[in-house]
N, C-alpha and C positions, 0 to 999 in steps of 0.2 A: 504494500500500500504506500502511495506517495504521501510525504509529509506536507504540511501547510506551506512551508517555504518553497517546496518544489512546485506545488500548484500555483503559487504566486509568480514564480519565474515563468511557468508555462503561459499564464495569463499575460504577463508583460510581453513575452515573445509574440503571442498572437496579436495583441494590440499593435505592437511595433510593426509586424508584418503587414497588418491591415493599412496602417498609415503609409508605409513604404510603397505598398502596391498602389495606393491612391496617388502618391507623389510621382511615381514613375509614369502613371497614366496622365496626370494633370500637367506635368512639366516635360515629360519625354515624348508623349504621343500628341497631346494637344499643344496649342500655342501657349507659352507661359502667360499666366494671367487670365486665361479663358474662363476659369471657374471662380474668379474673385470679382470684387466690386470694380466699377469703372475707374475709380481713383487709383486703386492698387494695380489694376491692369496697366495703366499708363506708366507707373513706376517700374513694373516688371519689364515692360518693353524697352524702357530707357536703360535699365541696368540688368540686361539679360544674363550676362556672365556672372554678376554678383549673386543673383537669385539661384542660378543653376549650381554654382559652387556651394552655396549655403544648403540647398536641397541635397546635393550629393553627400556632403559631410554629415548632415543630419541623418540621412538614411543609413549610412555606414555605422554611425554611433548607435542608432536605434536597434539595428540588427545584432551588433556585436555585444552590446551592453549586458543583456540578460545572461548570455553564455559566460561572461566573466565572473558572475556571481555563483555559478554552479560549483559546488564544493568538490565534486568528483573530477571536474576538469582541472582544477588547481592541484588536487592531490595526486592525480595519476598522469597528468599531461602538463606539467609546469612550463615546459618550453613553449607549448602551443598557447598557453595562457599569456605568456609574455609577448609572443608574436601578435596575437589578437589584441592585446593591450596596446601595443605600439601602433597598430593600425587604427584602433579606436581613438587614441590620443592625437596622432598626427593627422590622419585623413578626416576622422570624424569630428573631433572637437577642434583641432587646429584649423583645418580648412573651413569647416562649417562655422566655427565661432568667429573667426576673423571676417569671413564673408557676411555673417549675420551682423557683426558690429558695423560693417560698412553699410549694409542695407538698412540698419536702424536709423541712420542719418537721413534716410529718404522715406521713412515709414509714413503711411497715411495716418490721419487721426491727430495731427498736431504734435506739440511739444511733449504732451503727456505720453503719447504712444511711442515717440522717439526715445524718451527716457526709459520707458518700460522695457522695450526690446533691447535698448542699449545696455541697460543694467543686467538683463538676462544674459547677453553675450559676454559681458565682462565677468559675471559670476560663473558662467560655464567655463570660460578659459582659466580663471584663477583657481577654481576648485580642481581642475585637471592638473595644473602646475603643482598645487599642493599635494595632490594624490601621488604624482610622480616623484616628487621630492621625498616623501616619506617611504615610498617603495625602494628608492635608491639607498636610503639610510637604514633599510631593513626594519622599519617600524610598520609592520604589516597590518596591525590592528588599526592604527591611525590611517594608514593608506586605504584600507577597506572602508573606513568611515567617510573619508573624503570622496571616494568613488561612489558611495551610496548617494551622497549629496549631488555629485556630478551627474549621475544618471537620472536623478529626480529632475534636474534641469534639462537634460536631454529629452525627458518625457514630456516637456512642455509642448513638443511637436504633436503629441497625442491629445493632450488636454485642450490645446488650441482648436483641434478638429472637432471636439465636442462642443466647445463654447461658441464658436462662430455659427454653426447651424442652429444652435439653441437660441441665439440672439435674433437670428432671422425668423425662426418660428414664432418667437414672442413679439415680433415686429418692433424690436428696439431699434431706433435710428442708428445707422452705422457710425455716424460721428460721435455718438454717445457710447455705443457698445465697444468699439474697437480700442479706444484708449484704456477702458477698464480691462478688456481682455488681455492687453499687452502686459498687465501685471497679474491678473488672475490665472493666466496659463502657467505661471511658474512659482509664484510666491507660496500658494498652498502646497504645491509639490515639495518645496524646500522645507516648509514647516512639518509636513508629514515625514520627510526624511529625518529631521531632527528627532521627532518622536520615536521613529523606528530605531534609530541608533541607540537611544536611551531605554528602549523597551527590553525587558528581560527575555522576551521570546525571540530576539534577534538570533539568526543562525549562529551556531557556536564559532565557526571560523572568523566571523566578523566581530562577535561579542568579545 
């Protein structure tokens, strides 16, 4: 029988795959910006490379993140864990975070949205740096804690895809909803990660 942490990782992976599939279709098959509001569409067309790099990095991070928390992978295939971790940090967070920081300067929704997405990008990059720093100094418990925070920020890509359609369904004006979503897509995730880190039920390798 699978434990609760294993079920949680499976759920994370399924949600990540769903968002990655949507992203590949929306940005790889359709014209970038086809599925978003007119104001966002104009930004995407103007900064096509920036949005594509951000989407590429985010997709890599979303897919690789849950595997990095699998205790069996770390215990039995440490070299693979390190390789996937390098890909996660360099291509996922590195490329995706820097492109996201650039795109935040052009975010629709005014200064509040720019600050929200810019803060997310900076937090995403900085938690990755701290996680890597503690891994290199062999402080693996602290490394794991920082990577829990980091993936919570990666998961903003998923929560964003729930919040945007919900705001449309509730008929909340875009100019009101989007600035709020720029914060709501990641701040609750990070707060949940902090609770998880301190919870006694945290999986033993991270506790």
